[in-house]
TISE-529840 format. One record per residue (C-alpha): x, y, z; residue in one letter. Coordinates in Angstrom, 1 decimal, padded with zeros to 4 digits, m for minus. Example, Ala and Ser with C-alpha at 12.3 -4.5 7.8 and 13.67 -1.06 7.14 Angstrom:
@X: 012.3 | Y: m004.5 | Z: 007.8 | aa: a
@X: 013.7 | Y: m001.1 | Z: 007.1 | aa: s
This chain:
@X: 058.3 | Y: 062.5 | Z: 161.6 | aa: m
@X: 061.3 | Y: 064.2 | Z: 160.2 | aa: l
@X: 059.3 | Y: 064.8 | Z: 157.0 | aa: a
@X: 056.4 | Y: 066.2 | Z: 158.9 | aa: n
@X: 058.7 | Y: 068.4 | Z: 160.7 | aa: a
@X: 060.3 | Y: 069.8 | Z: 157.6 | aa: a
@X: 057.0 | Y: 070.2 | Z: 155.8 | aa: r
@X: 056.2 | Y: 073.7 | Z: 157.3 | aa: p
@X: 059.7 | Y: 075.1 | Z: 156.5 | aa: a
@X: 059.4 | Y: 073.9 | Z: 152.9 | aa: l
@X: 056.0 | Y: 075.3 | Z: 152.7 | aa: r
@X: 057.2 | Y: 078.8 | Z: 153.9 | aa: r
@X: 060.1 | Y: 078.7 | Z: 151.4 | aa: a
@X: 057.9 | Y: 077.8 | Z: 148.5 | aa: a
@X: 055.6 | Y: 080.7 | Z: 149.5 | aa: i
@X: 058.6 | Y: 083.1 | Z: 149.8 | aa: a
@X: 059.9 | Y: 082.1 | Z: 146.3 | aa: v
@X: 056.4 | Y: 082.5 | Z: 144.7 | aa: v
@X: 055.8 | Y: 085.7 | Z: 146.3 | aa: s
@X: 059.1 | Y: 087.4 | Z: 145.6 | aa: r
@X: 060.6 | Y: 086.0 | Z: 142.4 | aa: p
@X: 064.3 | Y: 087.0 | Z: 141.8 | aa: a
@X: 065.2 | Y: 089.6 | Z: 139.4 | aa: v
@X: 065.5 | Y: 088.1 | Z: 135.9 | aa: g
@X: 064.1 | Y: 084.8 | Z: 137.0 | aa: a
@X: 062.8 | Y: 082.7 | Z: 134.1 | aa: l
@X: 059.2 | Y: 081.2 | Z: 133.8 | aa: t
@X: 058.9 | Y: 077.7 | Z: 133.0 | aa: p
@X: 057.9 | Y: 078.3 | Z: 129.4 | aa: a
@X: 060.9 | Y: 080.9 | Z: 129.0 | aa: a
@X: 063.1 | Y: 078.5 | Z: 130.6 | aa: g
@X: 062.4 | Y: 075.6 | Z: 128.3 | aa: y
@X: 062.7 | Y: 078.0 | Z: 125.3 | aa: a
@X: 066.0 | Y: 079.1 | Z: 126.5 | aa: t
@X: 067.2 | Y: 075.5 | Z: 126.9 | aa: l
@X: 066.3 | Y: 074.7 | Z: 123.4 | aa: r
@X: 068.1 | Y: 077.9 | Z: 122.1 | aa: e
@X: 071.2 | Y: 077.1 | Z: 124.1 | aa: i
@X: 071.2 | Y: 073.5 | Z: 123.0 | aa: e
@X: 071.0 | Y: 074.5 | Z: 119.2 | aa: g
@X: 073.7 | Y: 076.9 | Z: 119.6 | aa: r
@X: 075.9 | Y: 074.4 | Z: 121.2 | aa: l
@X: 075.2 | Y: 072.0 | Z: 118.4 | aa: k
@X: 076.0 | Y: 074.6 | Z: 115.7 | aa: s
@X: 079.2 | Y: 075.5 | Z: 117.5 | aa: i
@X: 080.2 | Y: 071.8 | Z: 117.8 | aa: r
@X: 079.7 | Y: 071.4 | Z: 114.0 | aa: n
@X: 081.8 | Y: 074.3 | Z: 113.4 | aa: i
@X: 084.5 | Y: 073.0 | Z: 115.6 | aa: e
@X: 084.4 | Y: 069.8 | Z: 113.6 | aa: k
@X: 084.7 | Y: 071.6 | Z: 110.3 | aa: i
@X: 087.6 | Y: 073.9 | Z: 111.4 | aa: t
@X: 089.6 | Y: 070.9 | Z: 112.8 | aa: n
@X: 089.1 | Y: 069.1 | Z: 109.5 | aa: t
@X: 090.3 | Y: 072.1 | Z: 107.6 | aa: m
@X: 093.3 | Y: 072.4 | Z: 109.9 | aa: k
@X: 094.2 | Y: 068.7 | Z: 109.1 | aa: v
@X: 093.7 | Y: 069.2 | Z: 105.4 | aa: v
@X: 095.8 | Y: 072.5 | Z: 105.4 | aa: a
@X: 098.7 | Y: 070.8 | Z: 107.3 | aa: s
@X: 098.7 | Y: 068.0 | Z: 104.8 | aa: t
@X: 098.8 | Y: 070.3 | Z: 102.0 | aa: k
@X: 101.5 | Y: 072.4 | Z: 103.5 | aa: l
@X: 104.2 | Y: 069.5 | Z: 103.4 | aa: n
@X: 103.6 | Y: 069.4 | Z: 099.5 | aa: r
@X: 103.6 | Y: 073.1 | Z: 099.3 | aa: a
@X: 106.9 | Y: 073.4 | Z: 101.1 | aa: m
@X: 108.5 | Y: 070.9 | Z: 098.8 | aa: r
@X: 107.2 | Y: 072.9 | Z: 095.7 | aa: a
@X: 108.6 | Y: 076.1 | Z: 097.3 | aa: m
@X: 112.0 | Y: 074.7 | Z: 097.7 | aa: t
@X: 112.2 | Y: 073.7 | Z: 094.1 | aa: e
@X: 110.7 | Y: 076.8 | Z: 092.8 | aa: s
@X: 113.1 | Y: 078.9 | Z: 094.8 | aa: k
@X: 116.1 | Y: 077.2 | Z: 093.3 | aa: a
@X: 114.9 | Y: 078.0 | Z: 089.8 | aa: f
@X: 114.2 | Y: 081.7 | Z: 090.8 | aa: g
@X: 117.4 | Y: 082.4 | Z: 092.7 | aa: e
@X: 119.5 | Y: 080.7 | Z: 089.9 | aa: t
@X: 117.8 | Y: 082.9 | Z: 087.2 | aa: s
@X: 118.1 | Y: 086.1 | Z: 089.2 | aa: n
@X: 121.9 | Y: 085.4 | Z: 089.8 | aa: k
@X: 122.5 | Y: 086.3 | Z: 086.1 | aa: v
@X: 121.2 | Y: 089.8 | Z: 086.6 | aa: y
@X: 123.0 | Y: 090.2 | Z: 089.9 | aa: e
@X: 126.4 | Y: 089.3 | Z: 088.5 | aa: e
@X: 125.8 | Y: 091.4 | Z: 085.4 | aa: a
@X: 124.9 | Y: 094.3 | Z: 087.8 | aa: e
@X: 121.8 | Y: 095.1 | Z: 085.7 | aa: t
@X: 120.0 | Y: 098.2 | Z: 086.9 | aa: k
@X: 116.5 | Y: 099.8 | Z: 086.3 | aa: i
@X: 116.9 | Y: 102.9 | Z: 083.9 | aa: p
@X: 115.5 | Y: 106.0 | Z: 085.1 | aa: q
@X: 111.7 | Y: 106.8 | Z: 084.1 | aa: e
@X: 111.3 | Y: 103.0 | Z: 083.5 | aa: a
@X: 107.9 | Y: 101.8 | Z: 082.5 | aa: k
@X: 107.2 | Y: 099.3 | Z: 085.3 | aa: t
@X: 104.7 | Y: 096.3 | Z: 085.6 | aa: l
@X: 103.9 | Y: 094.8 | Z: 089.0 | aa: i
@X: 102.7 | Y: 091.2 | Z: 088.9 | aa: v
@X: 100.9 | Y: 090.5 | Z: 092.2 | aa: v
@X: 100.7 | Y: 086.7 | Z: 093.1 | aa: a
@X: 097.5 | Y: 086.2 | Z: 095.1 | aa: s
@X: 095.0 | Y: 083.4 | Z: 094.8 | aa: s
@X: 091.2 | Y: 082.7 | Z: 094.7 | aa: d
@X: 091.0 | Y: 081.1 | Z: 098.1 | aa: k
@X: 090.2 | Y: 082.6 | Z: 101.6 | aa: g
@X: 089.9 | Y: 081.5 | Z: 105.1 | aa: l
@X: 093.7 | Y: 082.1 | Z: 105.5 | aa: c
@X: 093.8 | Y: 085.3 | Z: 107.7 | aa: g
@X: 095.1 | Y: 088.5 | Z: 106.5 | aa: g
@X: 097.6 | Y: 087.2 | Z: 104.0 | aa: i
@X: 095.6 | Y: 088.7 | Z: 100.9 | aa: h
@X: 095.3 | Y: 091.9 | Z: 102.8 | aa: s
@X: 098.8 | Y: 092.2 | Z: 103.6 | aa: a
@X: 099.8 | Y: 091.7 | Z: 099.9 | aa: l
@X: 097.2 | Y: 094.3 | Z: 098.8 | aa: t
@X: 098.6 | Y: 096.8 | Z: 101.3 | aa: k
@X: 102.1 | Y: 096.2 | Z: 099.9 | aa: a
@X: 100.8 | Y: 096.7 | Z: 096.3 | aa: t
@X: 099.2 | Y: 100.0 | Z: 097.4 | aa: r
@X: 102.5 | Y: 101.1 | Z: 098.9 | aa: k
@X: 104.3 | Y: 100.4 | Z: 095.7 | aa: k
@X: 101.7 | Y: 102.3 | Z: 093.6 | aa: l
@X: 102.2 | Y: 105.3 | Z: 095.9 | aa: l
@X: 105.9 | Y: 105.2 | Z: 095.0 | aa: e
@X: 105.3 | Y: 104.7 | Z: 091.3 | aa: n
@X: 101.8 | Y: 105.9 | Z: 090.4 | aa: p
@X: 102.2 | Y: 105.2 | Z: 086.6 | aa: n
@X: 103.0 | Y: 101.6 | Z: 087.2 | aa: a
@X: 100.6 | Y: 099.0 | Z: 085.7 | aa: d
@X: 099.2 | Y: 095.8 | Z: 087.5 | aa: l
@X: 098.8 | Y: 092.2 | Z: 086.5 | aa: v
@X: 097.0 | Y: 090.4 | Z: 089.4 | aa: i
@X: 097.1 | Y: 086.5 | Z: 089.9 | aa: l
@X: 094.1 | Y: 085.5 | Z: 091.7 | aa: g
@X: 090.7 | Y: 087.0 | Z: 092.5 | aa: e
@X: 091.4 | Y: 087.9 | Z: 096.2 | aa: k
@X: 093.6 | Y: 091.0 | Z: 095.6 | aa: c
@X: 091.8 | Y: 091.8 | Z: 092.5 | aa: k
@X: 088.6 | Y: 092.2 | Z: 094.5 | aa: a
@X: 090.4 | Y: 094.4 | Z: 097.0 | aa: q
@X: 092.2 | Y: 096.6 | Z: 094.5 | aa: l
@X: 089.6 | Y: 096.9 | Z: 091.6 | aa: q
@X: 087.5 | Y: 099.6 | Z: 093.2 | aa: r
@X: 090.4 | Y: 102.2 | Z: 093.8 | aa: e
@X: 093.0 | Y: 100.8 | Z: 091.1 | aa: k
@X: 091.1 | Y: 099.5 | Z: 088.3 | aa: s
@X: 092.6 | Y: 101.8 | Z: 085.9 | aa: q
@X: 096.1 | Y: 100.4 | Z: 086.7 | aa: s
@X: 094.9 | Y: 096.8 | Z: 086.1 | aa: i
@X: 095.9 | Y: 095.7 | Z: 082.6 | aa: v
@X: 095.6 | Y: 091.8 | Z: 083.1 | aa: l
@X: 094.3 | Y: 089.4 | Z: 085.6 | aa: s
@X: 094.2 | Y: 085.8 | Z: 085.9 | aa: f
@X: 091.5 | Y: 083.7 | Z: 087.9 | aa: a
@X: 091.4 | Y: 080.0 | Z: 089.0 | aa: n
@X: 094.9 | Y: 080.5 | Z: 090.8 | aa: v
@X: 095.9 | Y: 078.7 | Z: 093.8 | aa: g
@X: 093.6 | Y: 075.6 | Z: 093.7 | aa: k
@X: 096.5 | Y: 073.2 | Z: 093.7 | aa: d
@X: 100.2 | Y: 073.2 | Z: 093.7 | aa: i
@X: 101.6 | Y: 075.7 | Z: 091.2 | aa: p
@X: 103.7 | Y: 074.2 | Z: 088.2 | aa: t
@X: 106.2 | Y: 075.8 | Z: 085.9 | aa: f
@X: 103.8 | Y: 075.2 | Z: 083.0 | aa: t
@X: 101.3 | Y: 077.4 | Z: 084.5 | aa: e
@X: 103.8 | Y: 080.2 | Z: 085.3 | aa: a
@X: 105.0 | Y: 079.9 | Z: 081.7 | aa: q
@X: 101.5 | Y: 080.4 | Z: 080.4 | aa: a
@X: 101.1 | Y: 083.4 | Z: 082.5 | aa: i
@X: 104.5 | Y: 084.8 | Z: 081.3 | aa: a
@X: 103.4 | Y: 084.3 | Z: 077.8 | aa: d
@X: 100.2 | Y: 086.3 | Z: 078.3 | aa: q
@X: 102.2 | Y: 089.2 | Z: 080.0 | aa: i
@X: 104.4 | Y: 089.4 | Z: 077.0 | aa: f
@X: 101.5 | Y: 089.6 | Z: 074.7 | aa: q
@X: 100.4 | Y: 092.8 | Z: 076.3 | aa: l
@X: 100.8 | Y: 095.9 | Z: 073.8 | aa: p
@X: 102.7 | Y: 098.0 | Z: 076.1 | aa: k
@X: 106.5 | Y: 097.1 | Z: 076.4 | aa: q
@X: 108.0 | Y: 097.3 | Z: 080.2 | aa: y
@X: 111.4 | Y: 098.1 | Z: 081.2 | aa: d
@X: 110.9 | Y: 096.4 | Z: 084.6 | aa: n
@X: 108.7 | Y: 093.7 | Z: 085.7 | aa: i
@X: 108.3 | Y: 093.2 | Z: 089.4 | aa: e
@X: 106.8 | Y: 090.2 | Z: 090.8 | aa: v
@X: 105.2 | Y: 090.8 | Z: 094.3 | aa: l
@X: 104.4 | Y: 087.8 | Z: 096.5 | aa: f
@X: 104.2 | Y: 086.6 | Z: 100.2 | aa: n
@X: 107.5 | Y: 085.3 | Z: 101.4 | aa: s
@X: 107.7 | Y: 082.3 | Z: 103.7 | aa: y
@X: 109.6 | Y: 083.2 | Z: 107.0 | aa: l
@X: 108.3 | Y: 080.7 | Z: 109.5 | aa: s
@X: 105.1 | Y: 078.8 | Z: 110.1 | aa: p
@X: 103.5 | Y: 081.7 | Z: 111.9 | aa: v
@X: 105.1 | Y: 084.7 | Z: 110.0 | aa: s
@X: 105.4 | Y: 085.9 | Z: 106.4 | aa: y
@X: 106.5 | Y: 089.0 | Z: 104.6 | aa: d
@X: 106.1 | Y: 090.6 | Z: 101.1 | aa: q
@X: 109.0 | Y: 090.2 | Z: 098.8 | aa: k
@X: 109.6 | Y: 091.5 | Z: 095.3 | aa: t
@X: 111.6 | Y: 089.8 | Z: 092.3 | aa: i
@X: 112.9 | Y: 092.0 | Z: 089.6 | aa: q
@X: 113.1 | Y: 091.0 | Z: 086.1 | aa: t
@X: 114.7 | Y: 093.3 | Z: 083.4 | aa: y
@X: 114.2 | Y: 094.1 | Z: 079.8 | aa: s
@X: 116.6 | Y: 093.2 | Z: 077.1 | aa: v
@X: 117.9 | Y: 096.7 | Z: 076.7 | aa: d
@X: 118.5 | Y: 096.9 | Z: 080.4 | aa: s
@X: 120.3 | Y: 093.7 | Z: 080.4 | aa: f
@X: 122.6 | Y: 094.8 | Z: 077.4 | aa: q
@X: 123.4 | Y: 098.0 | Z: 079.2 | aa: e
@X: 124.6 | Y: 096.1 | Z: 082.3 | aa: s
@X: 128.1 | Y: 096.9 | Z: 083.6 | aa: a
@X: 129.4 | Y: 093.2 | Z: 083.2 | aa: n
@X: 127.3 | Y: 092.2 | Z: 080.2 | aa: f
@X: 130.2 | Y: 091.3 | Z: 078.1 | aa: s
@X: 131.2 | Y: 088.5 | Z: 080.6 | aa: a
@X: 128.2 | Y: 086.5 | Z: 079.3 | aa: f
@X: 128.5 | Y: 085.0 | Z: 076.0 | aa: e
@X: 124.7 | Y: 085.2 | Z: 074.8 | aa: i
@X: 123.6 | Y: 085.7 | Z: 071.3 | aa: d
@X: 121.4 | Y: 088.7 | Z: 070.7 | aa: d
@X: 118.5 | Y: 086.5 | Z: 069.4 | aa: e
@X: 118.5 | Y: 084.4 | Z: 072.7 | aa: e
@X: 118.1 | Y: 087.5 | Z: 074.9 | aa: l
@X: 114.1 | Y: 087.6 | Z: 074.4 | aa: p
@X: 114.1 | Y: 084.0 | Z: 075.4 | aa: n
@X: 116.3 | Y: 084.5 | Z: 078.5 | aa: l
@X: 113.9 | Y: 087.3 | Z: 079.6 | aa: r
@X: 110.9 | Y: 085.2 | Z: 079.2 | aa: e
@X: 112.4 | Y: 082.4 | Z: 081.0 | aa: f
@X: 113.4 | Y: 084.6 | Z: 083.9 | aa: s
@X: 109.8 | Y: 086.0 | Z: 084.4 | aa: l
@X: 108.4 | Y: 082.4 | Z: 084.1 | aa: a
@X: 110.8 | Y: 081.4 | Z: 086.9 | aa: n
@X: 110.0 | Y: 084.5 | Z: 088.9 | aa: a
@X: 106.2 | Y: 083.7 | Z: 088.6 | aa: v
@X: 106.8 | Y: 080.0 | Z: 089.5 | aa: y
@X: 108.7 | Y: 081.0 | Z: 092.5 | aa: w
@X: 106.2 | Y: 083.6 | Z: 093.5 | aa: a
@X: 103.2 | Y: 081.4 | Z: 093.1 | aa: l
@X: 104.7 | Y: 078.3 | Z: 094.8 | aa: a
@X: 106.2 | Y: 080.3 | Z: 097.9 | aa: e
@X: 102.7 | Y: 082.3 | Z: 098.1 | aa: g
@X: 100.9 | Y: 079.0 | Z: 098.2 | aa: h
@X: 103.0 | Y: 077.7 | Z: 101.1 | aa: a
@X: 102.2 | Y: 081.0 | Z: 103.0 | aa: c
@X: 098.6 | Y: 080.5 | Z: 102.3 | aa: e
@X: 098.5 | Y: 077.0 | Z: 103.5 | aa: q
@X: 100.4 | Y: 078.0 | Z: 106.7 | aa: s
@X: 098.1 | Y: 080.8 | Z: 107.3 | aa: a
@X: 095.2 | Y: 078.8 | Z: 106.8 | aa: r
@X: 096.3 | Y: 076.1 | Z: 109.2 | aa: r
@X: 097.0 | Y: 078.8 | Z: 111.8 | aa: n
@X: 093.5 | Y: 080.3 | Z: 111.2 | aa: a
@X: 091.7 | Y: 077.0 | Z: 111.4 | aa: m
@X: 093.7 | Y: 076.2 | Z: 114.7 | aa: d
@X: 092.6 | Y: 079.5 | Z: 116.3 | aa: n
@X: 089.1 | Y: 079.0 | Z: 115.0 | aa: a
@X: 088.9 | Y: 075.6 | Z: 116.7 | aa: s
@X: 090.3 | Y: 077.0 | Z: 119.9 | aa: k
@X: 087.8 | Y: 079.9 | Z: 120.0 | aa: n
@X: 084.9 | Y: 077.3 | Z: 119.3 | aa: a
@X: 086.2 | Y: 075.0 | Z: 122.2 | aa: g
@X: 086.1 | Y: 078.1 | Z: 124.4 | aa: e
@X: 082.5 | Y: 079.0 | Z: 123.4 | aa: m
@X: 081.5 | Y: 075.4 | Z: 123.9 | aa: i
@X: 082.6 | Y: 075.5 | Z: 127.5 | aa: q
@X: 080.8 | Y: 078.9 | Z: 128.2 | aa: k
@X: 077.5 | Y: 077.7 | Z: 126.6 | aa: f
@X: 077.8 | Y: 074.4 | Z: 128.4 | aa: q
@X: 078.1 | Y: 076.1 | Z: 131.8 | aa: i
@X: 075.1 | Y: 078.5 | Z: 130.8 | aa: l
@X: 073.0 | Y: 075.4 | Z: 129.7 | aa: f
@X: 073.8 | Y: 073.5 | Z: 132.9 | aa: n
@X: 072.8 | Y: 076.5 | Z: 135.1 | aa: r
@X: 069.6 | Y: 077.3 | Z: 133.0 | aa: t
@X: 068.7 | Y: 073.7 | Z: 133.3 | aa: r
@X: 069.3 | Y: 073.8 | Z: 137.1 | aa: q
@X: 067.2 | Y: 077.0 | Z: 137.2 | aa: a
@X: 064.2 | Y: 075.2 | Z: 135.4 | aa: v
@X: 064.5 | Y: 072.2 | Z: 137.6 | aa: i
@X: 064.4 | Y: 074.3 | Z: 140.8 | aa: t
@X: 061.3 | Y: 076.2 | Z: 139.4 | aa: g
@X: 059.6 | Y: 073.0 | Z: 138.8 | aa: e
@X: 060.3 | Y: 071.8 | Z: 142.2 | aa: l
@X: 059.0 | Y: 075.0 | Z: 143.8 | aa: v
@X: 055.8 | Y: 074.4 | Z: 141.8 | aa: e
@X: 055.4 | Y: 071.0 | Z: 143.1 | aa: i
@X: 056.0 | Y: 071.9 | Z: 146.6 | aa: i
@X: 053.7 | Y: 074.9 | Z: 146.4 | aa: t
@X: 050.8 | Y: 072.8 | Z: 144.9 | aa: g
@X: 051.4 | Y: 070.1 | Z: 147.7 | aa: a
@X: 051.1 | Y: 072.8 | Z: 150.3 | aa: a
@X: 048.2 | Y: 074.3 | Z: 148.7 | aa: a
@X: 046.3 | Y: 071.0 | Z: 148.4 | aa: s
@X: 047.0 | Y: 070.4 | Z: 152.2 | aa: e
@X: 045.8 | Y: 073.7 | Z: 153.2 | aa: e
@X: 042.5 | Y: 073.1 | Z: 151.2 | aa: s
């Protein structure tokens, strides 16, 4: 009896829904298509979240190794630069300057390469006649369009693994084989400050003549024939330090970038899951209305 009593009310509600559809209401076909689309997007976002989480774990593992390499290379570089500091070596006026930009070939690490490119452009504004040696394809791609005339040498396949002193020494050998002689070689790289911050730093290396003209050069008992070897060794130490610390910054930035990407993917999954549930409920409600309407129409006939 209760069902018989409620049937007229259900019939009137069904007729009202059919005769006055809500604005933006989905037809059954459109509803099912929308559900399939939302389900496909959810699947894609979940796959992206798995990838970013995996890349975050990999970057965290590599960061520990990179930090150890950075500590070792920094000891080499600081000890080598201490010689020039104690000798009070200075850059001569109107010096020929070469800027070595320590970048890499890999991306997905936030704006770390863009910040290095911005610092390079700033240095070129201060010294427009300076030449560039670029380590890595990322900064090369960003600087080649507007500063191609300043690039005298570039290296690819940089940053694929932990940098070594052998790699830095090979780069220094190629730099010293350039036809132009430079009074000052600056190595520009990303300096590690904390797991979430970094800055751009420059290491100075000087020519043999600049070192000989230092105020305290007489305090060092170095044979003249050993001075070129000292300069090459200092540049190799500087490049090694720059590559190792830049690699640590890159791994830290990549871990942070993948962590943010995973969080964004999680938020998108929640939003699309709510949309999927609401759309599915709307489709079910529409099907129930059709069933009730059909039953009401069959009773009337």
